[in-house]
C-alpha positions as a Markdown table, in Angstrom:
| # | Residue | x | y | z |
|---|---|---|---|---|
| 1 | Met | -66.4 | -12.0 | 70.5 |
| 2 | Asn | -65.2 | -14.0 | 73.3 |
| 3 | Asn | -64.0 | -16.6 | 70.9 |
| 4 | Phe | -62.0 | -14.1 | 68.9 |
| 5 | Thr | -60.2 | -12.6 | 71.9 |
| 6 | Glu | -59.4 | -16.1 | 73.1 |
| 7 | Ser | -57.9 | -17.0 | 69.8 |
| 8 | Leu | -55.8 | -13.9 | 69.9 |
| 9 | Arg | -54.5 | -14.8 | 73.3 |
| 10 | Glu | -53.5 | -18.3 | 72.1 |
| 11 | Ile | -51.2 | -16.9 | 69.4 |
| 12 | Asp | -47.6 | -16.8 | 70.4 |
| 13 | Trp | -46.7 | -13.3 | 69.3 |
| 14 | Ile | -43.0 | -13.4 | 70.1 |
| 15 | Arg | -42.5 | -16.6 | 68.2 |
| 16 | Asn | -44.5 | -15.4 | 65.2 |
| 17 | Thr | -42.6 | -12.0 | 65.2 |
| 18 | Leu | -39.3 | -13.9 | 65.3 |
| 19 | Trp | -40.4 | -16.1 | 62.4 |
| 20 | Phe | -41.6 | -13.0 | 60.5 |
| 21 | Leu | -38.3 | -11.2 | 61.1 |
| 22 | Phe | -36.4 | -14.4 | 60.1 |
| 23 | Tyr | -38.5 | -14.6 | 56.9 |
| 24 | Val | -37.9 | -10.9 | 56.0 |
| 25 | Val | -34.2 | -11.2 | 56.7 |
| 26 | Gly | -34.1 | -14.4 | 54.6 |
| 27 | Val | -35.8 | -12.7 | 51.7 |
| 28 | Ala | -33.5 | -9.7 | 52.0 |
| 29 | Leu | -30.4 | -11.9 | 52.0 |
| 30 | Leu | -31.7 | -13.8 | 49.0 |
| 31 | Phe | -32.4 | -10.6 | 47.2 |
| 32 | Leu | -29.0 | -9.2 | 48.1 |
| 33 | Gly | -27.2 | -12.4 | 47.3 |
| 34 | Trp | -28.9 | -13.4 | 44.0 |
| 35 | Val | -31.1 | -10.7 | 42.5 |
| 36 | Leu | -28.7 | -7.7 | 43.0 |
| 37 | Pro | -25.7 | -9.3 | 41.4 |
| 38 | Ala | -27.9 | -10.3 | 38.5 |
| 39 | Leu | -29.2 | -6.8 | 38.2 |
| 40 | Asp | -25.6 | -5.4 | 38.4 |
| 41 | Asp | -24.6 | -7.8 | 35.6 |
| 42 | Phe | -27.6 | -6.7 | 33.5 |
| 43 | Arg | -26.8 | -3.1 | 34.1 |
| 44 | Arg | -23.1 | -3.6 | 33.1 |
| 45 | Ala | -24.1 | -5.5 | 30.0 |
| 46 | Asn | -26.6 | -2.8 | 29.1 |
| 47 | Ile | -24.0 | -0.1 | 29.6 |
| 48 | Glu | -21.5 | -2.0 | 27.4 |
| 49 | Tyr | -24.2 | -2.5 | 24.8 |
| 50 | Arg | -25.0 | 1.2 | 24.7 |
| 51 | Lys | -21.3 | 2.1 | 24.5 |
| 52 | Ser | -20.8 | -0.3 | 21.6 |
| 53 | Glu | -24.0 | 1.0 | 19.9 |
| 54 | Phe | -22.8 | 4.5 | 20.3 |
| 55 | Leu | -19.3 | 3.7 | 19.0 |
| 56 | Tyr | -20.9 | 1.8 | 16.1 |
| 57 | Asn | -23.1 | 4.8 | 15.2 |
| 58 | Glu | -20.1 | 7.2 | 15.4 |
| 59 | Thr | -17.9 | 4.9 | 13.3 |
| 60 | Lys | -20.8 | 4.5 | 10.8 |
| 61 | Lys | -21.1 | 8.3 | 10.5 |
| 62 | Asp | -17.3 | 8.5 | 9.9 |
| 63 | Tyr | -17.4 | 5.7 | 7.4 |
| 64 | Asp | -20.4 | 7.2 | 5.6 |
| 65 | Ala | -18.6 | 10.6 | 5.4 |
| 66 | Ile | -15.4 | 8.9 | 4.0 |
| 67 | Asp | -17.5 | 6.8 | 1.6 |
| 68 | Lys | -19.2 | 10.0 | 0.4 |
| 69 | Glu | -15.8 | 11.7 | -0.1 |
| 70 | Leu | -14.6 | 8.6 | -2.0 |
| 71 | Arg | -17.7 | 8.6 | -4.2 |
| 72 | Asp | -17.3 | 12.3 | -4.9 |
| 73 | Phe | -13.6 | 11.8 | -5.6 |
| 74 | Lys | -14.4 | 9.0 | -8.0 |
| 75 | Glu | -17.0 | 11.1 | -9.8 |
| 76 | Leu | -14.6 | 14.0 | -10.1 |
| 77 | Asn | -11.9 | 11.7 | -11.2 |
| 78 | Ala | -14.1 | 10.2 | -13.9 |
| 79 | Ala | -15.2 | 13.6 | -15.1 |
| 80 | Thr | -11.6 | 14.8 | -15.2 |
| 81 | Leu | -10.5 | 11.7 | -17.1 |
| 82 | Glu | -13.3 | 12.2 | -19.5 |
| 83 | Ala | -12.3 | 15.8 | -20.0 |
| 84 | Leu | -8.7 | 14.9 | -20.4 |
| 85 | Ala | -9.7 | 12.3 | -23.0 |
| 86 | Gln | -11.5 | 15.0 | -25.0 |
| 87 | Thr | -8.8 | 17.6 | -24.8 |
| 88 | Ser | -6.0 | 17.6 | -27.3 |
| 89 | Asp | -2.4 | 16.9 | -26.4 |
| 90 | Ala | -1.6 | 20.6 | -27.0 |
| 91 | Gln | -4.1 | 21.7 | -24.3 |
| 92 | Val | -2.8 | 19.1 | -21.9 |
| 93 | Leu | 0.8 | 20.3 | -22.5 |
| 94 | Gln | -0.4 | 23.9 | -22.1 |
| 95 | Asn | -2.1 | 23.1 | -18.8 |
| 96 | Ile | 0.8 | 21.1 | -17.4 |
| 97 | Leu | 3.5 | 23.6 | -18.2 |
| 98 | Ala | 1.6 | 26.8 | -17.5 |
| 99 | Gly | 2.7 | 26.9 | -13.9 |
| 100 | Phe | 6.4 | 26.7 | -14.9 |
| 101 | Phe | 6.8 | 29.3 | -17.6 |
| 102 | Gln | 5.8 | 32.8 | -18.6 |
| 103 | Asp | 4.6 | 33.5 | -22.1 |
| 104 | Leu | 4.2 | 29.8 | -22.8 |
| 105 | Lys | 3.2 | 28.9 | -26.4 |
| 106 | Val | 2.4 | 25.3 | -27.4 |
| 107 | Ser | 2.0 | 24.8 | -31.1 |
| 108 | Glu | 1.2 | 21.5 | -32.8 |
| 109 | Leu | 3.3 | 21.0 | -35.9 |
| 110 | Ser | 2.0 | 17.7 | -37.2 |
| 111 | Arg | 0.1 | 14.6 | -36.3 |
| 112 | Glu | 0.5 | 11.3 | -38.1 |
| 113 | Lys | -0.5 | 7.7 | -37.6 |
| 114 | Arg | 2.0 | 5.1 | -38.2 |
| 115 | Gln | 1.3 | 1.6 | -39.5 |
| 116 | Ile | 2.0 | -0.2 | -36.2 |
| 117 | Gly | -0.8 | 1.6 | -34.4 |
| 118 | Phe | 1.0 | 4.6 | -32.9 |
| 119 | Glu | 0.1 | 8.2 | -33.3 |
| 120 | Val | 2.9 | 10.7 | -33.3 |
| 121 | Ala | 2.2 | 14.4 | -32.5 |
| 122 | Arg | 5.0 | 17.0 | -32.9 |
| 123 | Phe | 4.9 | 20.2 | -30.9 |
| 124 | Val | 7.0 | 23.4 | -30.5 |
| 125 | Ile | 7.1 | 24.8 | -27.0 |
| 126 | Glu | 8.3 | 28.3 | -26.4 |
| 127 | Gly | 8.4 | 30.2 | -23.2 |
| 128 | Arg | 10.4 | 32.0 | -20.6 |
| 129 | Ala | 11.8 | 30.4 | -17.4 |
| 130 | Ala | 13.0 | 32.2 | -14.3 |
| 131 | Asn | 15.9 | 29.7 | -13.9 |
| 132 | Ser | 17.3 | 26.5 | -15.4 |
| 133 | Ser | 15.8 | 24.2 | -12.7 |
| 134 | Leu | 12.4 | 24.9 | -14.1 |
| 135 | Leu | 13.5 | 23.4 | -17.4 |
| 136 | His | 14.5 | 20.2 | -15.5 |
| 137 | Arg | 11.1 | 20.2 | -13.8 |
| 138 | Phe | 9.5 | 20.7 | -17.2 |
| 139 | Met | 11.2 | 17.6 | -18.5 |
| 140 | Asp | 9.9 | 15.6 | -15.4 |
| 141 | Glu | 6.3 | 16.8 | -15.9 |
| 142 | Val | 6.3 | 16.0 | -19.6 |
| 143 | Ser | 7.6 | 12.5 | -18.9 |
| 144 | Lys | 4.7 | 12.0 | -16.4 |
| 145 | Met | 2.1 | 12.5 | -19.1 |
| 146 | Gly | 1.7 | 8.8 | -19.7 |
| 147 | Arg | 3.0 | 8.9 | -23.2 |
| 148 | Val | 6.4 | 8.3 | -24.7 |
| 149 | Val | 8.0 | 11.7 | -25.0 |
| 150 | Lys | 10.9 | 12.5 | -27.2 |
| 151 | Val | 12.6 | 15.9 | -26.9 |
| 152 | Asp | 14.5 | 16.8 | -30.0 |
| 153 | Phe | 17.9 | 18.4 | -29.2 |
| 154 | Pro | 19.3 | 20.9 | -29.4 |
| 155 | Val | 16.9 | 23.0 | -27.2 |
| 156 | Leu | 17.3 | 26.7 | -27.9 |
| 157 | Leu | 18.2 | 28.7 | -24.8 |
| 158 | Lys | 18.8 | 32.4 | -24.7 |
| 159 | Ser | 19.3 | 34.6 | -21.7 |
| 160 | Glu | 17.0 | 37.7 | -21.9 |
| 161 | Ser | 16.8 | 40.1 | -19.0 |
| 162 | Asn | 17.0 | 37.8 | -16.0 |
| 163 | Thr | 15.0 | 35.0 | -17.7 |
| 164 | Leu | 15.8 | 32.2 | -20.0 |
| 165 | Phe | 14.0 | 32.0 | -23.3 |
| 166 | Phe | 13.7 | 28.5 | -24.6 |
| 167 | Arg | 12.3 | 26.7 | -27.6 |
| 168 | Ala | 12.0 | 22.9 | -27.6 |
| 169 | His | 10.6 | 20.4 | -30.1 |
| 170 | Leu | 8.6 | 17.5 | -28.6 |
| 171 | Glu | 7.2 | 14.3 | -30.1 |
| 172 | Leu | 4.5 | 12.5 | -28.2 |
| 173 | Tyr | 3.8 | 8.9 | -29.1 |
| 174 | Lys | 0.4 | 7.6 | -28.2 |
| 175 | Ser | -0.8 | 4.0 | -28.9 |
| 176 | Glu | -4.4 | 3.4 | -29.9 |
| 177 | Ser | -4.4 | 0.0 | -28.3 |
| 178 | Ile | -2.6 | 1.0 | -25.0 |
| 179 | Pro | -4.4 | 3.7 | -23.2 |
| 180 | Ala | -2.4 | 6.6 | -21.8 |
| 181 | Ile | -1.7 | 6.7 | -18.1 |
| 182 | Lys | -3.7 | 9.7 | -16.9 |
| 183 | Gln | -3.0 | 11.6 | -13.7 |
């Protein structure tokens, strides 16, 4: 034991303590100078990554919702176009003009095919309008049907108890080779 106590007395405790403190301070400065900035950079990059991932997921949800609406709209549009293709011109006229007039009657007079590939359908339209501006809107709506429309004049107009009774003859020209523009 003597040997051990002598070896402890030979150690320069002050110098070793100073070297130990110098070493701890050096490691702490190295940690603060090099490791902490790297950790802060990593933390900032991670935060940015999570923000961008969150924004991407939210944008993807919005995109998927809009894409689903678009697909639903396309399916509805295709179904509507198919239904329109199967309905007659008289039904189409009835549906378009029902919002404008009271007591609306659409009667098909004739339908014939001409040699140059056109089909001509003749109609008589009768109804009552609240005012003459509805007749102008009626002409606009019929012209938007995607077919060539010919209104035969004169159009019969009578005033009956605050309404206008009218009767008009229409001809719709439809080409077999050129599809109608459907709305």
